[in-house]
N, C-alpha and C positions, 0 to 999 in steps of 0.2 A: 204111173199115169192113171188118171181116173177112168172108171168104166164108162159105158155108153151113157147111162142116165146122169151120172155125176158130171160127165163131160158136157152135156147139154146145159146143166145148171151153171157150170163154170163159164161157158160162152155167154149165157144170158147175163150173168153178173158183170162180165167184162164189157158187154155191149151197153149196159146201162150206167156205167161209171162215167162221170164227167169231171175229171180232175181240175179243169179250169174253173168250174163253178165252185168247187171246194176251196181251191186256192184263193179265188176272189173273195169268198165269204171270210176265210181266215184272215186275209190281209185287211179287209174292211173292218172287222171287229178289232183287230190289233191297232189299226189307225184310230178307231173310236176310243179305245182304252188309253192310247197315248195322248189324245187331245184332252180327255177328261182329267188325266193325271197332271198335264201341264197347266190346266186351268183351275185345278183344285175342285173339280166337280165330281160328285159321286157317279158311278156307272148307272146308266138307265136300267130299270128293271124290265129287261126284255122277257116277254112271255112266249113269243113264237117268231119264227122266221119263215118267209116264203121266198122261194127262188124261182124265177121264170127266166126264159132266155134273154130277157131285156132288162129286168129290174130285180133288185134285192130289197125286200121290205122287212122292217122290224116292227113288230107289234109290241108296244110298251105303254105302261101306265105313267110314264114320266110326263109331268105337266109342262116342262120347260121346252125351249126350242131345241131342235135336233142339233147334234154335235157333228162337226166335220168328220168324214166326208158325206154325211147324210143330209138330206133336205126334207122339208115337210111334205106330206102327201095325204093329209087328212088327219082327223082326230086320232092321236095315239099311233100314227104310222110314220116311221122314218124311212125314207127311200134313198136308194143308191142306184143311179142309172148305169147301164152297162159301159157307157163311154166316159164315166167319171174317173178322173185320174186319182190313183191311190198311191200314197207314199209307202212303198214296200221295203224301205230301208230297215234292216234288222236293228231292233232296239235291244241293247244289252239288258234292260230291265223289263223287257216285254213279258206280259202275262196273258194267260188265256182267260178272258173275262167271262165266258159262258161255256164251261167245260161239259155241261150236261145236255147239250143239244142232241136230239134224236129225231129221225124221220118218222112221221106217223101216217103219211099218205100224200095225195095230190089233190089240188083244187084247180080244175081247168088245166092250164099248161104249167102250173107252178107246183113245186115240191114244198111241202109244209113240214117244218121242223118245230118240235115242241121243246121248250126249256123246262126240263124236269125240276130244276131248282125253284122256278116260279110256281110250279104246281104243288110241290111238296108231296102230295099223294095223288096219283093218277089211277083211276079205276076204269078198267076195260071190261065192259059188260054188254049185255044184249044177247044176240044170237050166239049160242055156246060155241059152235064150230068156228064161226068167223072170229070170235073173241080169242079163241085158242090160237088161230093163225096169226092174229095181230101180236099176241104175246110172244110167239116164236120169232116174229120179225124184229120186235123190240130187243129181245135177248140177243139175237145174232148181230144186229147192228151195234148195240152197245158193247158187245164183246170184240168187235173187229174194226169199228169205225175209227178213222184217224181223228175225228172230232172228239172222241171220248177217251183219249189216252190219259187225260188228267182226272180220271174218275176211278173209284173202286167199285167193282160190280160183284154183287153177291147173288147167286142163282139158287133157286129152290131145287129139290131133287129131280123134278121133271126135266130140268136142263143139265143134269149131271154130265151127260156125254159132251155137251158143248163146253162146260167148264173144264173138263179133263183135257181138251185139246186147245184151250185158249191160253193166253199169257198168264201164267200162274202168279206173276207179280202184281196183277191187277184184277183178274177174274177168279172168283172162288165159288165152289159149290158148298152147300150146307144143308142140314136137315131143317125141317119146318120149325122146330122149337128154337133153333139158333137164329133163324131169319126173322121170326116174329116176336121173340121175347127178349132175352137178356142182351143180345148183341145190338139190336136197334136201340134199346133203352140206354145202354151204356155209352154208345157212340153219340146219341143225341145229348145225353147229359154232359159228356165230356166237352163237346163243342159249345154247348150253352154256357158252361162254366168259364171256358177260355174267352168267349166273346164278352161275357160280363166283366171279366178281369181287364179286358182291353178297352172297356167303355163304349162298345158298339152294340147295336141292336140285332144285327144279323150278318150273315156271311157276305152279302153283297156290299154292305158298308165296309166291312173289314177288308175285303178285296180292293175296294175303291181307294181306301186310305192306307193301304200297305201294312195293315195290322194283323196280328194273329195268323201268320201265313200257313200254319199247320192245319187250319180249318178250311183252306181254299179248295181242297180236293174233296168233292162230294162223294158220299157213300150211297150207292143206288142198290136197292133190294128189289128183286122180282120174286113175288111169292103169291100163291093162291089164297093164302089166309089173310083175313082182314087185319091190317095194322095201319097206322097213320103217322105222317110226319108233317110238320109245318113248313111253309114256304121259306126258302133261304135259311134253313136250319142246319145245313151241312149233311142232311140225310134226305133222300127221296125214295118213295115207295111206289112200286107198280104192282097192282093187285087185280085179281079178277072177281073179288067179292064186294058187292055194293054195300053202301052204308057209310055214315059219317061224313066228314068234311073232305075237301080236296076237289080236284077236277074230274070230270067224267067224260069218257069216250064211249058213247053208245054205238055199238056196231050192229048192222042189220045183215040178213042172210045174203043180200046181193053184194056185200062188201063195202057199202057206203057207211059213213059214220058221221056223228055230230059231236063236236068237242065243246063242252060247256065248262066254264062260263064265257068263252070267247065267241061262241055261236058259229064256229067254222063248220061248214059242210064239206066233207072230204071223201075221196075214195081211198080207203085205208090200205096201208102197206101190209101184206100178209105173206106168210110162208106156210105151206102145207106140211103135214107130218112127213110125207115122202121127200119133199125138197129139203126139209130140215135135216133129215138123215143124210142126204147127199152133201149138204154143206158141211156137216160134221165129218163126213168121209173125206172131203177135200181138205179140210183143216188137218185131219189125221195124216194124210199123205204129205202135206206141206210142212209138218212138224218133224224136225230132226230128232231122232231118239237121243236121250241123254247118254253120254259115253259111260261105259261100265267102269265102276271104281274098283281098284285093286287094293285091298287092305295090306298093311305092312306085314310081311311074313318074315320072321326071324328063322332062317334056315339053320343057324348054328347058335351057340350060346353067345358068341361075340360077333359084332358087325365086321363085314368085309372091308378091306382098305378102300378109301375114297379116291377116285381118279382126279378130283378137283378139290381145291381148297374149300374147307368147310369151317363155319364159325366154331370157335373153341374157347372155353374158359381159360384164363391165364394159367400157366403151369404153377402148380402149388406143391411144395414138398409134402411128403407123407409125414403126418404128425399124429399125436396121441388124441384119443377121444375127449378126455376131460378138458384139454386145453382148447379144443375146437368147438365144443357144444355151445358155449355161451355166445360165441361170435355168430354161429349159424342161426341160433334162435333169434338173435337180434336182427339178423338180416332178413328173416322171413316175416315180413309184415303181413298180418292177417287181412283178409278182405274186409270192406266196410260191413257194418252191422246188417244192412239190408241183404247183402250177398250171403253173409253167414247164415241168416235165417232161411234164405231161399234154398241154400245148398246143404241144409242140415241132414239130408238123406245120404250124404257122402257120394260114393260113386254109383249108387243105385240108379237105374233108369227111371225117369219120371215121365209124367204125361206131357209136361211142357217142353219147349225147345231146349236143347242142350248144346252149348258151344264147346267144341273140342279143339284146342290149339296145341296140345302136347303131342305133336306129330302132325300128320296131314290135317289141314284145317277142315272141319266139318261142322255144320249146324244141323243137328238131328231133330226129328219130330216136328218138321215144318209142314206147311201145306204142300201136297204133292203137285207136280207140274213138269213142264218140258223145257222151260226157258233156261237152259244150262248156263249160258254166258251171263245173263242177267242175275241168275241166282248166285254166281260167283261174286259179283259185286255186292249183292245184298248180304251175302255171308260176311264179306269184309266189313261192311258197316255194322252188322250185328256184333261181330267180334270186337270191333273198336269200341262200341258203346258198352259192351260187357266189361271190358278191361279199363275203360275210361268213362265211368258213369258221370252224368251231369255235364256232358260236353255242350258247348254253345254252338250256334249255327256257324260262326266263322271257324271254329275249331273243326267241325265236320267238313267244311269246305277245304280247309288246308290238309286234312287227313286223306280225304277221298279224291281231291283234285289239286294236289300240291302245285303251287305256283301259278294256278289259273284263276281267272275271275269267273265266279259262278253266279248265275242269276237265281233269284228266289224261286222262280218257276222250276228251274232245273233241280234244285235241292228238294223242293216240295214233292215233285213227281217221283224222284228217287226214294225219298223217305217213305212216301205213301206206298209205293210198290213193295218196298221192304217190309212195311207194316202188314200189308196183305199177305205176303209170302210167309211171314213169321206166324200169322194166325191169331186166334183169340183163345182165351182161357175158357173153361166151362161156364164161368159166371158172366161171360160176355165181354170182359175187358180185353183190350188189345195187349199182346205181349210187348209191343212197342207203343207205349201210350202217346196220345196226342199231347203236344206241349203248348203252354201259354206263350203270350207275346214275349215275356222276359224269362221264360222257363228254360230248363235244361233238358237235353235229350238223354234218355237212359232206357234200358230194357226193364221190363217189369219183374216183380219178385218171382214169377213162375219160370224164369229162364235160369238154368243152371250152367255151370262152367267147370270143366275138369281142372283148370288152374286154381280156381277158388277152393275146390275140394282138396287139391294137393296141398295148398297152404294150410288148410284146417287140419288135415291129418298129420302133416309134418310138424306143426306146432304142438299138437297133442302128443305125438310120439316123442319129441324132444323134451317136453315137460315131464314125461314119465321116466326119463333115463333109460336104463337097460330094459325096463318093463314096457317101453314103448315101441319095441321092435316090430310088433305086428302092425301098428299104425303106420310106421315108416314104410313097411313093405306094401301096405295097401296104397299109400301115396305113390310109390314107384310103379305099382301096377297100372296107374293111370297114364304112364308115359308110353307112347306108341312109336316115338321117333324124335328127331330134332323138333323143337317148337317151331311151328309155322312151316312145316316140311312141304315142299312141292309147290310153293306159291309162284305166281308170275313175278319175276324180278322187278317189273315196273309197278307192282302193287304192294300194299302192306309196308310202305316206306316208314309209316308211323310206328311199326312194330319192332324196329331194330333194337331199341332199348329194352322193350318187353321181352324179346326173344333172348337177349343176353342175360337178363335177370333170371328168366326161367331156367336157362341152361346151367347157370352157376348154382342155382338153388337145387336143381335135380342132382348135380354132381355132389354137392355138399351132403344131401340126404342119403344118396347112395354110399358115400364115404362113411357116414355115421353108421349105417346099417351093416356095412362090411366089417367095421371095427367090432361092433357088437357080436356079429355072427362068428368072426374069427376068435374073439375072446371066449366064445362058447364051443370052439372047435367044430362049428357047423360049416364045413368048407363048401358044401354044395349050395347052401343058402347064401354064402358070401359070394360065390361065383355068379349066382342069379342076380344078386343086388348089383354087382359090378357090371354085368351085361346090360341090365336095364338102364343104368346110368350112362353107359357108353352108347346107347341108342340116341341120347340127347347130345352127347359130346364124344364122338368117335375117337378123339385124339387126347383124351384125358389121361395123363401119365399117373395121376393120383389113383384112378380106378384100375388102370392096368397093373399098378403096383400091388393093389389088394388082390387082384386076380392071380398074379404070379405067386404071391404068398400062399393063397389057398391051394393052388396047383402043387406047390412045393410040399405043403403039409400032406397032400394026398399021394405024394411021390410020383406025380405024373410029369416026368421030364419032357415028354413029347409035347404036352400042352404048354409047358413053359416056352419051349422053342417056338411054337405057333404064335403064342401071345407076343413074344418079343418081335417076331417077324411082322406081325400085323401092326404093332406099335411103330416100328421103323417105317413101314409103308405109309401109315397115316401121317407121321411127322414129316416125311419127305414130300408128301402130297401138298402140305402147307408151305414148307420151306425146304427145297432140295438140298440145301447146304446144312440143314440142322441134323444133329445126331441125337442120341439118347441123352437125357439129362444126367447130371452127376448122381442124383438120388437113385435113379433106376440102375445105373451102372454099379453103384455101391450095394444096392439090394441084390443084384445078380451075383456080385462078388461074394457077399455074405452067404448066400444060399449055396454057392459052389464050394464054399469052405476055403476060398483063396485068402 
């Protein structure tokens, strides 16, 4: 529970919430968007919204007549009265027409919300103390407001504490160079190029006409350093440093402010430094800690029997190396050229994100955060795109929501959150790039994958014959367990074929290495290779056969008995009526001299 001061802040926040007003605003804007879509009209360029107990007004520069359910109320003002009926029926293709609305203060009995997309760049200047309070309020609202869920928020270092306890799929902290340099430029350039390819002038037109959906989620940067963004460009800047173009909110010591060029006189929304700390404290208390991960620990050389059925490669007789090498090499298709270049470092840790699927699924080196459940879904999307580069929007829908109808808005929000969580490269580019209207989704070259590294090392090792043992061993060292270990059975349905291919390939490479090591009478290395392969397929008789041979060469009859016992247990866990294969029985008979 919060302490005394934080408790006061929480009660104040709750007392000032008005969910009916927010719900009315959301429904009204959704109805407006539906009417525009049905009539083929572009969305009006809303600049600000004022909410009073009786009316909802939109300030817009649209010269046409208002769109239902709004009525005219003066030049550039579209009005919705409190008693106007709104069709709140859920629309399967509903989108959020103005995702960057944020409160800046009050005018009389009305709350004033600014559309940051229309402003492009908002400069908060004037009295330094009051301006700082306004910036804090903007940061907190954008990080927590239900109206801003379809945005990506990037906060400068002074708001690092807020970023640390906010939704990491949408809110990020960064250093000043990142916020004011490459990242803004790269995002703006990517959106501009996509809009140009789609044949539209800006994001408002794209959103109105259902084009270039990956540009509909605006990126909002709050930074004290002067930088600029154009209106409806997909990027919005909030800064405290005057100069250049954009809109200005001049704040005075008494808390009043003037918003130009709209000429609105308001009493600004502000949060003091003390209250900001209390809000961060409340968010910290409300954030569930991420469950601790437990790495796979191999307590013995070989895996313990499974109590339930586990995926297994088909039983394969034990056969000679030369007869098998060509088939294995042909079956191991190398990753595409882009992935080979990205993963040239092998298994070395890189600065960019790393997708690990040869065991428990992990995406390493991402943006830190606390939203564990959402990160699990984001990790699934990243894994899918890493293994299936160039996926289309319908393919993503089928992979992530199999059998369900998915709206563009749902997919956009999900992909945008994943993009934010995955982060950006040092040069400002997203590790999950924006895609054009007819483009394909794929992770960037800075994202590495243990499976791609496995393929590269395995192919190099097979090509070198007996001299490639070290590469084969390095490939097997990437295996931490069964591919896609520990996933929710309702997820990763798309990965069934991938997991089977990975399991079979791991067993094949472990077999190759076992044969090489046994040929050199290196029994310990053969046992290690077999054990690593059995992490992926605990019931592989092929690898158990190699392990039994190695144990026999060492004269360890007790180990042979343990291996045979574990193989029986693994086999019976899959099929209670199954016994040892003829090949294993023949091997045991040969070793016993019978």
